[in-house]
MARDO-400003 format. One record per atom (N, C-alpha, C, CB): atom name; x, y, z. Coordinates in nm, 2 decimals. Glycine has a CB too. Example, Ala and Ser with C-alpha at 12.3 -4.5 7.8 and 13.67 -1.06 7.14 Angstrom:
+-------+--------+--------+--------+
: atomo :     c1 :     c2 :     c3 :
+-------+--------+--------+--------+
:     N :   1.32 :  -0.57 :   0.78 :
:    CA :   1.23 :  -0.45 :   0.78 :
:     C :   1.32 :  -0.33 :   0.78 :
:    CB :   1.13 :  -0.45 :   0.90 :
:     N :   1.28 :  -0.22 :   0.71 :
:    CA :   1.37 :  -0.11 :   0.71 :
:     C :   1.29 :   0.00 :   0.79 :
:    CB :   1.41 :  -0.06 :   0.57 :
+-------+--------+--------+--------+
END
This chain:
+-------+--------+--------+--------+
: atomo :     c1 :     c2 :     c3 :
+-------+--------+--------+--------+
:     N :  12.73 :  12.44 :   6.02 :
:    CA :  12.62 :  12.38 :   6.09 :
:     C :  12.62 :  12.42 :   6.23 :
:    CB :  12.62 :  12.23 :   6.08 :
:     N :  12.50 :  12.45 :   6.29 :
:    CA :  12.48 :  12.50 :   6.42 :
:     C :  12.50 :  12.37 :   6.52 :
:    CB :  12.34 :  12.57 :   6.44 :
:     N :  12.58 :  12.38 :   6.62 :
:    CA :  12.61 :  12.27 :   6.71 :
:     C :  12.49 :  12.24 :   6.80 :
:    CB :  12.73 :  12.29 :   6.80 :
:     N :  12.39 :  12.34 :   6.81 :
:    CA :  12.27 :  12.32 :   6.90 :
:     C :  12.15 :  12.28 :   6.82 :
:    CB :  12.25 :  12.44 :   6.98 :
:     N :  12.07 :  12.19 :   6.87 :
:    CA :  11.95 :  12.15 :   6.79 :
:     C :  11.85 :  12.27 :   6.79 :
:    CB :  11.87 :  12.02 :   6.86 :
:     N :  11.76 :  12.28 :   6.69 :
:    CA :  11.66 :  12.38 :   6.68 :
:     C :  11.55 :  12.36 :   6.78 :
:    CB :  11.59 :  12.38 :   6.54 :
:     N :  11.47 :  12.47 :   6.80 :
:    CA :  11.37 :  12.46 :   6.90 :
:     C :  11.27 :  12.35 :   6.88 :
:    CB :  11.30 :  12.60 :   6.91 :
:     N :  11.22 :  12.33 :   6.75 :
:    CA :  11.13 :  12.21 :   6.73 :
:     C :  11.20 :  12.08 :   6.76 :
:    CB :  11.08 :  12.22 :   6.60 :
:     N :  11.32 :  12.07 :   6.73 :
:    CA :  11.39 :  11.94 :   6.76 :
:     C :  11.41 :  11.92 :   6.91 :
:    CB :  11.52 :  11.93 :   6.69 :
:     N :  11.43 :  12.03 :   6.98 :
:    CA :  11.44 :  12.02 :   7.13 :
:     C :  11.31 :  11.97 :   7.18 :
:    CB :  11.49 :  12.15 :   7.19 :
:     N :  11.20 :  12.02 :   7.13 :
:    CA :  11.07 :  11.99 :   7.18 :
:     C :  11.04 :  11.84 :   7.15 :
:    CB :  10.96 :  12.07 :   7.10 :
:     N :  11.08 :  11.79 :   7.03 :
:    CA :  11.06 :  11.65 :   7.00 :
:     C :  11.15 :  11.56 :   7.09 :
:    CB :  11.09 :  11.63 :   6.85 :
:     N :  11.27 :  11.60 :   7.12 :
:    CA :  11.36 :  11.53 :   7.21 :
:     C :  11.30 :  11.52 :   7.34 :
:    CB :  11.50 :  11.59 :   7.22 :
:     N :  11.25 :  11.63 :   7.39 :
:    CA :  11.18 :  11.63 :   7.52 :
:     C :  11.05 :  11.54 :   7.53 :
:    CB :  11.14 :  11.78 :   7.56 :
:     N :  10.98 :  11.55 :   7.42 :
:    CA :  10.86 :  11.46 :   7.42 :
:     C :  10.90 :  11.32 :   7.41 :
:    CB :  10.77 :  11.50 :   7.30 :
:     N :  11.00 :  11.28 :   7.35 :
:    CA :  11.05 :  11.14 :   7.34 :
:     C :  11.10 :  11.10 :   7.48 :
:    CB :  11.16 :  11.13 :   7.24 :
:     N :  11.17 :  11.18 :   7.55 :
:    CA :  11.22 :  11.15 :   7.69 :
:     C :  11.10 :  11.13 :   7.78 :
:    CB :  11.31 :  11.26 :   7.75 :
:     N :  11.00 :  11.22 :   7.77 :
:    CA :  10.88 :  11.21 :   7.85 :
:     C :  10.81 :  11.08 :   7.82 :
:    CB :  10.79 :  11.33 :   7.83 :
:     N :  10.80 :  11.04 :   7.69 :
:    CA :  10.73 :  10.91 :   7.66 :
:     C :  10.80 :  10.79 :   7.72 :
:    CB :  10.72 :  10.90 :   7.50 :
:     N :  10.94 :  10.80 :   7.71 :
:    CA :  11.01 :  10.68 :   7.76 :
:     C :  10.99 :  10.68 :   7.91 :
:    CB :  11.17 :  10.70 :   7.72 :
:     N :  10.99 :  10.79 :   7.98 :
:    CA :  10.97 :  10.79 :   8.12 :
:     C :  10.83 :  10.73 :   8.16 :
:    CB :  10.98 :  10.93 :   8.17 :
:     N :  10.73 :  10.77 :   8.08 :
:    CA :  10.59 :  10.72 :   8.10 :
:     C :  10.59 :  10.57 :   8.08 :
:    CB :  10.49 :  10.79 :   8.00 :
:     N :  10.65 :  10.52 :   7.98 :
:    CA :  10.65 :  10.37 :   7.95 :
:     C :  10.73 :  10.30 :   8.07 :
:    CB :  10.73 :  10.33 :   7.81 :
:     N :  10.83 :  10.35 :   8.12 :
:    CA :  10.90 :  10.30 :   8.23 :
:     C :  10.81 :  10.29 :   8.36 :
:    CB :  11.02 :  10.38 :   8.26 :
:     N :  10.74 :  10.40 :   8.38 :
:    CA :  10.65 :  10.40 :   8.50 :
:     C :  10.53 :  10.30 :   8.48 :
:    CB :  10.59 :  10.54 :   8.52 :
:     N :  10.47 :  10.30 :   8.36 :
:    CA :  10.36 :  10.21 :   8.33 :
:     C :  10.40 :  10.06 :   8.34 :
:    CB :  10.30 :  10.24 :   8.19 :
:     N :  10.52 :  10.03 :   8.29 :
:    CA :  10.57 :   9.89 :   8.30 :
:     C :  10.60 :   9.85 :   8.45 :
:    CB :  10.70 :   9.86 :   8.22 :
:     N :  10.65 :   9.95 :   8.52 :
:    CA :  10.69 :   9.93 :   8.66 :
:     C :  10.57 :   9.91 :   8.75 :
:    CB :  10.78 :  10.04 :   8.70 :
:     N :  10.45 :   9.97 :   8.71 :
:    CA :  10.33 :   9.96 :   8.79 :
:     C :  10.25 :   9.84 :   8.77 :
:    CB :  10.25 :  10.08 :   8.77 :
:     N :  10.29 :   9.76 :   8.67 :
:    CA :  10.21 :   9.63 :   8.64 :
:     C :  10.22 :   9.54 :   8.77 :
:    CB :  10.27 :   9.56 :   8.52 :
:     N :  10.10 :   9.50 :   8.81 :
:    CA :  10.09 :   9.41 :   8.92 :
:     C :  10.07 :   9.48 :   9.06 :
:    CB :  10.22 :   9.33 :   8.93 :
:     N :  10.08 :   9.61 :   9.06 :
:    CA :  10.06 :   9.68 :   9.19 :
:     C :   9.91 :   9.69 :   9.22 :
:    CB :  10.11 :   9.82 :   9.18 :
:     N :   9.87 :   9.69 :   9.35 :
:    CA :   9.73 :   9.70 :   9.38 :
:     C :   9.67 :   9.83 :   9.33 :
:    CB :   9.71 :   9.67 :   9.53 :
:     N :   9.54 :   9.82 :   9.29 :
:    CA :   9.47 :   9.94 :   9.24 :
:     C :   9.42 :  10.02 :   9.36 :
:    CB :   9.35 :   9.91 :   9.14 :
:     N :   9.38 :  10.15 :   9.35 :
:    CA :   9.32 :  10.22 :   9.46 :
:     C :   9.20 :  10.15 :   9.52 :
:    CB :   9.29 :  10.36 :   9.42 :
:     N :   9.12 :  10.09 :   9.43 :
:    CA :   9.00 :  10.02 :   9.47 :
:     C :   9.04 :   9.90 :   9.56 :
:    CB :   8.92 :   9.97 :   9.36 :
:     N :   9.15 :   9.83 :   9.53 :
:    CA :   9.19 :   9.72 :   9.61 :
:     C :   9.24 :   9.77 :   9.75 :
:    CB :   9.30 :   9.64 :   9.54 :
:     N :   9.30 :   9.88 :   9.75 :
:    CA :   9.35 :   9.93 :   9.88 :
:     C :   9.24 :   9.99 :   9.96 :
:    CB :   9.46 :  10.04 :   9.85 :
:     N :   9.13 :  10.03 :   9.90 :
:    CA :   9.01 :  10.09 :   9.98 :
:     C :   8.95 :   9.98 :  10.06 :
:    CB :   8.91 :  10.15 :   9.89 :
:     N :   8.96 :   9.85 :  10.02 :
:    CA :   8.89 :   9.75 :  10.09 :
:     C :   8.98 :   9.68 :  10.19 :
:    CB :   8.84 :   9.65 :   9.99 :
:     N :   9.10 :   9.74 :  10.22 :
:    CA :   9.18 :   9.68 :  10.33 :
:     C :   9.19 :   9.77 :  10.44 :
:    CB :   9.32 :   9.66 :  10.27 :
:     N :   9.24 :   9.72 :  10.56 :
:    CA :   9.27 :   9.81 :  10.67 :
:     C :   9.39 :   9.89 :  10.65 :
:    CB :   9.28 :   9.72 :  10.80 :
:     N :   9.42 :   9.99 :  10.73 :
:    CA :   9.53 :  10.07 :  10.71 :
:     C :   9.66 :  10.00 :  10.72 :
:    CB :   9.53 :  10.17 :  10.81 :
:     N :   9.68 :   9.90 :  10.81 :
:    CA :   9.81 :   9.84 :  10.83 :
:     C :   9.84 :   9.74 :  10.72 :
:    CB :   9.81 :   9.77 :  10.96 :
:     N :   9.75 :   9.67 :  10.67 :
:    CA :   9.78 :   9.57 :  10.57 :
:     C :   9.83 :   9.63 :  10.44 :
:    CB :   9.65 :   9.49 :  10.54 :
:     N :   9.80 :   9.75 :  10.41 :
:    CA :   9.84 :   9.81 :  10.28 :
:     C :   9.99 :   9.84 :  10.29 :
:    CB :   9.77 :   9.95 :  10.26 :
:     N :  10.05 :   9.84 :  10.41 :
:    CA :  10.20 :   9.87 :  10.43 :
:     C :  10.28 :   9.74 :  10.43 :
:    CB :  10.22 :   9.94 :  10.56 :
:     N :  10.22 :   9.62 :  10.43 :
:    CA :  10.29 :   9.50 :  10.43 :
:     C :  10.37 :   9.48 :  10.29 :
:    CB :  10.20 :   9.38 :  10.46 :
:     N :  10.48 :   9.42 :  10.29 :
:    CA :  10.55 :   9.40 :  10.16 :
:     C :  10.47 :   9.29 :  10.08 :
:    CB :  10.70 :   9.36 :  10.18 :
:     N :  10.48 :   9.31 :   9.95 :
:    CA :  10.41 :   9.22 :   9.86 :
:     C :  10.47 :   9.08 :   9.85 :
:    CB :  10.40 :   9.28 :   9.72 :
:     N :  10.61 :   9.08 :   9.85 :
:    CA :  10.68 :   8.95 :   9.84 :
:     C :  10.73 :   8.92 :   9.98 :
:    CB :  10.79 :   8.97 :   9.74 :
:     N :  10.64 :   8.86 :  10.07 :
:    CA :  10.69 :   8.82 :  10.20 :
:     C :  10.70 :   8.67 :  10.21 :
:    CB :  10.61 :   8.88 :  10.31 :
+-------+--------+--------+--------+
END
């Protein structure tokens, strides 16, 4: 048996890792202000911490 995975298996593994990364980013962005919310603020208020 070959110790290295085949090319299609490598592609599948890479797609799985990318999907996990996307889920992490999507869950981490819950509750952040949207670009529309930021457009209606002044420049300085967008830099204030959320939990102050």
